[in-house]
DSSP file (Angstrom, degrees, kcal/mol; ACC not computed):
  #  RESIDUE AA STRUCTURE BP1 BP2  ACC     N-H-->O    O-->H-N    N-H-->O    O-->H-N    TCO  KAPPA ALPHA  PHI   PSI    X-CA   Y-CA   Z-CA
    1    1 A X              0   0    0      0, 0.0    23,-2.8     0, 0.0     2,-0.4   0.000 360.0 360.0 360.0 140.9    0.0    0.0    0.0
    2    2 A X  E     -A   23   0A   0     21,-0.2    64,-2.0    62,-0.1     2,-0.3  -0.709 360.0-172.5 -90.7 136.3    1.2    3.6   -0.8
    3    3 A X  E     -Ab  22  66A   0     19,-3.3    19,-2.6    -2,-0.4     2,-0.6  -0.915  25.1-142.4-124.2 156.0    1.3    6.0    2.1
    4    4 A X  E     +Ab  21  67A   0     62,-2.6    64,-2.5    -2,-0.3     2,-0.3  -0.985  46.7 142.0-114.5 124.6    1.8    9.6    2.6
    5    5 A X  E     -A   20   0A   0     15,-2.4    15,-2.6    -2,-0.6     2,-0.3  -0.858  50.1 -78.4-150.1 177.2    3.8   10.1    5.8
    6    6 A X  E     -A   19   0A   0     -2,-0.3     2,-0.5    13,-0.2    13,-0.2  -0.680  28.1-163.0 -90.6 139.3    6.6   12.0    7.5
    7    7 A X  E     -A   18   0A   0     11,-2.4    11,-2.4    -2,-0.3     2,-0.2  -0.985  23.8-128.7-116.7 124.0   10.2   11.4    6.9
    8    8 A X  E     +A   17   0A   0     -2,-0.5     9,-0.2     9,-0.2     2,-0.2  -0.544  37.2 156.4 -88.0 144.4   12.6   12.9    9.6
    9    9 A X  E     +A   16   0A   0      7,-3.4     7,-1.4    -2,-0.2     5,-0.1  -0.650  28.3  71.1-137.6-170.2   15.5   15.1    8.7
   10   10 A X  E    S-A   15   0A   0     -2,-0.2     5,-0.2     5,-0.2     2,-0.1  -0.140  78.8 -55.4  82.4 179.0   17.4   17.8   10.7
   11   11 A X  E >   -A   14   0A   0      3,-0.7     3,-2.1     1,-0.2    -2,-0.1  -0.311  69.9 -66.4 -90.4 168.2   19.8   17.7   13.6
   12   12 A X  T 3  S+     0   0    0      1,-0.3    -1,-0.2    -2,-0.1    -2,-0.0  -0.391 123.1   3.6 -60.4 132.2   19.5   16.3   17.0
   13   13 A X  T 3  S+     0   0    0     -3,-0.1    -1,-0.3     1,-0.1     2,-0.2   0.527 118.5  83.9  71.9   4.8   16.9   18.1   19.0
   14   14 A X  E <  S-A   11   0A   0     -3,-2.1    -3,-0.7    -5,-0.1    -1,-0.1  -0.639  70.6-167.5-135.9  75.4   16.0   20.3   15.9
   15   15 A X  E     +A   10   0A   0     -2,-0.2    27,-0.5    -5,-0.2     2,-0.3  -0.356  12.4 178.9 -76.0 149.7   13.6   18.0   14.0
   16   16 A X  E     -A    9   0A   0     -7,-1.4    -7,-3.4    24,-0.1     2,-0.5  -0.987  12.7-154.6-144.8 131.8   12.5   18.7   10.3
   17   17 A X  E     -AC   8  39A   0     22,-3.3    22,-2.8    -2,-0.3     2,-0.4  -0.935   8.3-151.7-121.9 139.3   10.1   16.5    8.4
   18   18 A X  E     -AC   7  38A   0    -11,-2.4   -11,-2.4    -2,-0.5     2,-0.8  -0.877  19.2-135.5 -93.0 136.3    9.6   15.8    4.7
   19   19 A X  E     +AC   6  37A   0     18,-2.5    17,-3.6    -2,-0.4    18,-0.8  -0.838  39.5 174.9 -93.9 109.6    6.2   14.8    3.6
   20   20 A X  E     -AC   5  35A   0    -15,-2.6   -15,-2.4    -2,-0.8     2,-0.5  -0.802  37.0-129.8-124.5 156.7    6.7   11.9    1.3
   21   21 A X  E     +AC   4  34A   0     13,-2.8    12,-3.4    -2,-0.3    13,-1.0  -0.881  46.9 152.4 -98.3 127.1    4.9    9.4   -0.7
   22   22 A X  E     -A    3   0A   0    -19,-2.6   -19,-3.3    -2,-0.5     2,-0.4  -0.966  52.7 -91.6-151.4 166.6    6.2    5.8   -0.1
   23   23 A X  E >   -A    2   0A   0     -2,-0.3     3,-1.7   -21,-0.2   -21,-0.2  -0.672  42.9-126.8 -77.4 134.7    5.5    2.1    0.0
   24   24 A X  T 3  S+     0   0    0    -23,-2.8    -1,-0.1    -2,-0.4   -22,-0.1   0.658 106.2  63.3 -65.6 -11.4    4.4    1.4    3.7
   25   25 A X  T 3  S+     0   0    0    -24,-0.2    -1,-0.3     2,-0.0    -2,-0.0   0.699  84.7  96.4 -81.4 -19.9    7.0   -1.4    4.0
   26   26 A X  S <  S-     0   0    0     -3,-1.7     2,-0.1     1,-0.1    -4,-0.0  -0.266  87.8 -96.2 -62.5 157.1   10.0    1.1    3.5
   27   27 A X    >   -     0   0    0      1,-0.1     3,-1.3     2,-0.0    -1,-0.1  -0.322  36.6-103.6 -69.6 155.6   11.7    2.5    6.5
   28   28 A X  T 3  S+     0   0    0      1,-0.3    -1,-0.1    -2,-0.1   -23,-0.1   0.906 123.3  26.3 -50.0 -46.9   10.6    5.9    7.9
   29   29 A X  T 3  S+     0   0    0    -22,-0.1    -1,-0.3     3,-0.0     3,-0.1   0.312 108.2 102.1-101.5  11.6   13.7    7.7    6.5
   30   30 A X  S <  S-     0   0    0     -3,-1.3    -4,-0.1     1,-0.2    -2,-0.0   0.136  80.8 -31.5 -82.0-159.0   14.2    5.2    3.5
   31   31 A X        -     0   0    0      1,-0.1     2,-0.3    -9,-0.0    -8,-0.2  -0.085  60.5-171.2 -51.2 148.8   13.4    5.3   -0.2
   32   32 A X        -     0   0    0    -10,-0.1   -10,-0.3     1,-0.1     3,-0.1  -0.980  28.1-135.4-143.1 157.7   10.4    7.2   -1.2
   33   33 A X  S    S-     0   0    0    -12,-3.4     2,-0.3    -2,-0.3   -11,-0.2   0.942  85.0 -11.3 -78.4 -48.8    8.4    7.8   -4.5
   34   34 A X  E     -C   21   0A   0    -13,-1.0   -13,-2.8     0, 0.0     2,-0.6  -0.996  60.2-128.7-151.4 149.1    7.9   11.6   -4.4
   35   35 A X  E     -C   20   0A   0     -2,-0.3   -15,-0.2   -15,-0.2     3,-0.1  -0.898  20.9-175.6 -99.9 123.0    8.4   14.4   -1.9
   36   36 A X  E     -     0   0A   0    -17,-3.6    17,-2.3    -2,-0.6     2,-0.3   0.587  54.6 -61.6-101.0 -12.1    5.2   16.5   -1.5
   37   37 A X  E     -CD  19  52A   0    -18,-0.8   -18,-2.5    15,-0.2     2,-0.3  -0.987  54.2 -84.3 161.4-162.5    6.5   19.1    0.9
   38   38 A X  E     -CD  18  51A   0     13,-1.6    13,-2.1    -2,-0.3     2,-0.4  -0.915  11.8-153.1-139.4 164.5    7.9   19.8    4.4
   39   39 A X  E     -CD  17  50A   0    -22,-2.8   -22,-3.3    -2,-0.3     2,-0.5  -0.990   7.2-174.9-135.9 130.8    7.0   20.4    8.1
   40   40 A X    >   -     0   0    0      9,-3.6     3,-1.2    -2,-0.4   -24,-0.1  -0.932   3.1-173.5-128.0  99.6    9.2   22.4   10.5
   41   41 A X  T 3  S+     0   0    0     -2,-0.5   -25,-0.1   -26,-0.3    -1,-0.1   0.625  83.9  49.2 -70.4 -13.0    7.6   22.2   14.0
   42   42 A X  T 3  S+     0   0    0    -27,-0.5    -1,-0.3     7,-0.1     2,-0.1   0.086  76.7 146.5-117.2  29.0   10.0   24.6   15.5
   43   43 A X    <   -     0   0    0     -3,-1.2     2,-0.3     6,-0.1     6,-0.1  -0.373  26.5-170.1 -63.3 138.2    9.7   27.3   12.9
   44   44 A X    >   -     0   0    0      4,-0.1     3,-2.0    -2,-0.1     2,-0.1  -0.887  43.2 -15.1-128.8 160.9   10.2   30.7   14.4
   45   45 A X  T 3  S-     0   0    0     -2,-0.3    -2,-0.0     1,-0.3     0, 0.0  -0.302 129.0  -6.1  55.4-122.1    9.7   34.3   13.1
   46   46 A X  T 3  S+     0   0    0     -2,-0.1    -1,-0.3     2,-0.1     3,-0.1   0.501 101.3 119.6 -83.2 -12.3    9.5   34.6    9.3
   47   47 A X    <   -     0   0    0     -3,-2.0     2,-0.4     1,-0.1    -7,-0.0  -0.209  68.2-117.7 -61.3 145.7   10.2   30.9    8.6
   48   48 A X        -     0   0    0      1,-0.2     3,-0.1    -9,-0.0    -1,-0.1  -0.698  24.8-169.6 -85.5 135.9    7.6   28.8    6.8
   49   49 A X        +     0   0    0     -2,-0.4    -9,-3.6     1,-0.3     2,-0.3   0.748  66.5  17.4 -94.7 -26.5    6.5   26.1    9.0
   50   50 A X  E     +D   39   0A   0    -11,-0.2     2,-0.4    -9,-0.1    -1,-0.3  -0.983  55.3 170.8-151.8 131.3    4.5   23.9    6.6
   51   51 A X  E     +D   38   0A   0    -13,-2.1   -13,-1.6    -2,-0.3     2,-0.4  -0.988   9.4 174.0-143.9 128.2    4.3   23.7    2.8
   52   52 A X  E     -D   37   0A   0     -2,-0.4     2,-1.1   -15,-0.2   -15,-0.2  -1.000  33.9-131.3-139.9 139.6    2.5   20.9    0.9
   53   53 A X     >  -     0   0    0    -17,-2.3     4,-1.7    -2,-0.4     5,-0.1  -0.789  27.3-175.9 -80.6  94.8    1.8   20.4   -2.8
   54   54 A X  H  > S+     0   0    0     -2,-1.1     4,-2.4     2,-0.2     5,-0.2   0.765  76.6  58.9 -78.9 -22.6   -2.0   19.7   -2.5
   55   55 A X  H  > S+     0   0    0      1,-0.2     4,-2.4     2,-0.2    -1,-0.2   0.963 111.3  43.5 -68.4 -46.8   -2.5   19.0   -6.3
   56   56 A X  H  > S+     0   0    0      2,-0.2     4,-2.3     1,-0.2    -2,-0.2   0.857 113.4  50.9 -61.4 -37.2    0.1   16.2   -6.0
   57   57 A X  H  X S+     0   0    0     -4,-1.7     4,-2.1     2,-0.2    -2,-0.2   0.886 111.4  47.4 -63.8 -42.2   -1.5   15.0   -2.7
   58   58 A X  H  X S+     0   0    0     -4,-2.4     4,-2.2     2,-0.2    -2,-0.2   0.905 109.1  57.2 -63.0 -46.2   -5.0   14.9   -4.3
   59   59 A X  H  X S+     0   0    0     -4,-2.4     4,-0.9     2,-0.2     3,-0.3   0.955 108.9  43.5 -48.2 -61.8   -3.4   13.1   -7.1
   60   60 A X  H  X>S+     0   0    0     -4,-2.3     5,-2.6     1,-0.2     4,-0.8   0.850 111.2  53.6 -61.8 -34.0   -2.1   10.3   -4.8
   61   61 A X  H ><5S+     0   0    0     -4,-2.1     3,-0.6     1,-0.2    -1,-0.2   0.877 104.1  57.1 -68.2 -30.2   -5.3   10.0   -2.9
   62   62 A X  H 3<5S+     0   0    0     -4,-2.2    -1,-0.2    -3,-0.3    -2,-0.2   0.765 106.2  49.8 -57.7 -31.4   -7.0    9.6   -6.2
   63   63 A X  H 3<5S-     0   0    0     -4,-0.9    -1,-0.2    -3,-0.5    -2,-0.2   0.545 129.6 -94.1 -92.7 -11.1   -4.8    6.5   -6.8
   64   64 A X  T <<5S+     0   0    0     -4,-0.8    -3,-0.2    -3,-0.6   -62,-0.1   0.512  70.8 150.4 118.6   2.4   -5.5    5.0   -3.4
   65   65 A X      < -     0   0    0     -5,-2.6     2,-0.4    -8,-0.1    -1,-0.3  -0.380  32.8-145.3 -75.3 153.5   -2.8    6.3   -1.2
   66   66 A X  E     -b    3   0A   0    -64,-2.0   -62,-2.6    -2,-0.0     2,-0.3  -0.896   6.9-137.0-119.2 141.0   -3.5    6.8    2.6
   67   67 A X  E     -b    4   0A   0     -2,-0.4   -62,-0.2   -64,-0.2   -46,-0.0  -0.692  23.3-111.3 -95.9 153.3   -2.1    9.5    4.8
   68   68 A X     >  -     0   0    0    -64,-2.5     4,-2.1    -2,-0.3     5,-0.1  -0.264  37.3-102.0 -66.8 170.8   -0.8    8.9    8.3
   69   69 A X  H  > S+     0   0    0      1,-0.2     4,-1.8     2,-0.2     5,-0.2   0.949 123.0  46.8 -63.4 -50.2   -2.8   10.4   11.1
   70   70 A X  H  > S+     0   0    0      1,-0.2     4,-2.3     2,-0.2    -1,-0.2   0.892 113.1  46.3 -59.8 -42.1   -0.3   13.2   11.5
   71   71 A X  H  > S+     0   0    0      1,-0.2     4,-2.7   -67,-0.2     5,-0.3   0.857 110.5  55.8 -73.2 -32.1    0.0   14.1    7.8
   72   72 A X  H  X S+     0   0    0     -4,-2.1     4,-2.1     2,-0.2    -1,-0.2   0.916 109.9  44.8 -64.8 -41.5   -3.9   13.9    7.5
   73   73 A X  H  X S+     0   0    0     -4,-1.8     4,-2.5     2,-0.2    -2,-0.2   0.892 111.8  53.7 -67.6 -42.8   -4.1   16.5   10.3
   74   74 A X  H  X S+     0   0    0     -4,-2.3     4,-3.0     2,-0.2    -2,-0.2   0.864 110.1  47.1 -63.9 -36.4   -1.4   18.6    8.6
   75   75 A X  H  X S+     0   0    0     -4,-2.7     4,-2.5     2,-0.2    -1,-0.2   0.900 110.8  49.8 -75.9 -35.0   -3.2   18.7    5.3
   76   76 A X  H  X S+     0   0    0     -4,-2.1     4,-1.1    -5,-0.3    -2,-0.2   0.938 112.8  47.7 -65.9 -35.2   -6.4   19.6    6.8
   77   77 A X  H >X S+     0   0    0     -4,-2.5     4,-0.8     2,-0.2     3,-0.6   0.943 112.6  49.8 -60.0 -50.5   -4.7   22.4    8.6
   78   78 A X  H >< S+     0   0    0     -4,-3.0     3,-0.6     1,-0.2    -2,-0.2   0.863 108.2  53.2 -60.1 -35.5   -2.9   23.5    5.4
   79   79 A X  H 3< S+     0   0    0     -4,-2.5    -1,-0.2     1,-0.2    -2,-0.2   0.794 105.0  55.5 -67.9 -26.7   -6.1   23.6    3.4
   80   80 A X  H << S+     0   0    0     -4,-1.1     2,-0.3    -3,-0.6    -1,-0.2   0.653  94.8  81.9 -77.7 -18.8   -7.7   25.8    6.0
   81   81 A X  S << S-     0   0    0     -4,-0.8     2,-0.1    -3,-0.6     0, 0.0  -0.660  89.4-107.3 -85.9 144.7   -5.0   28.5    5.8
   82   82 A X        -     0   0    0     -2,-0.3     2,-0.4     1,-0.1    -2,-0.1  -0.455  36.4-136.6 -67.9 140.2   -4.9   31.2    3.0
   83   83 A X        -     0   0    0     -4,-0.1     2,-0.1    -2,-0.1    -1,-0.1  -0.843  15.3-115.1-101.7 135.1   -2.2   30.4    0.5
   84   84 A X              0   0    0     -2,-0.4    -1,-0.0     1,-0.1     0, 0.0  -0.326 360.0 360.0 -63.4 143.2    0.1   33.2   -0.9
   85   85 A X              0   0    0     -2,-0.1    -1,-0.1     0, 0.0    -2,-0.0   0.569 360.0 360.0 -76.5 360.0   -0.3   33.8   -4.6
């Protein structure tokens, strides 16, 4: 099954996550099919904390991909915020 989930990056105590499409059997930080965006939980000031390519996410959902619980809540949050042009 294809999943949309988080892949951890960043330094110790400074997490940074990539939102990726991957086979659910792959490791958390292993190979992935496509990168859809990123999530920075400790973004401060003018830094962007969340960016997702919703068109590509919808494409993968139409093909039967499932999102992890955390990614589903991030997508819902991102859809609710006004996007810059």
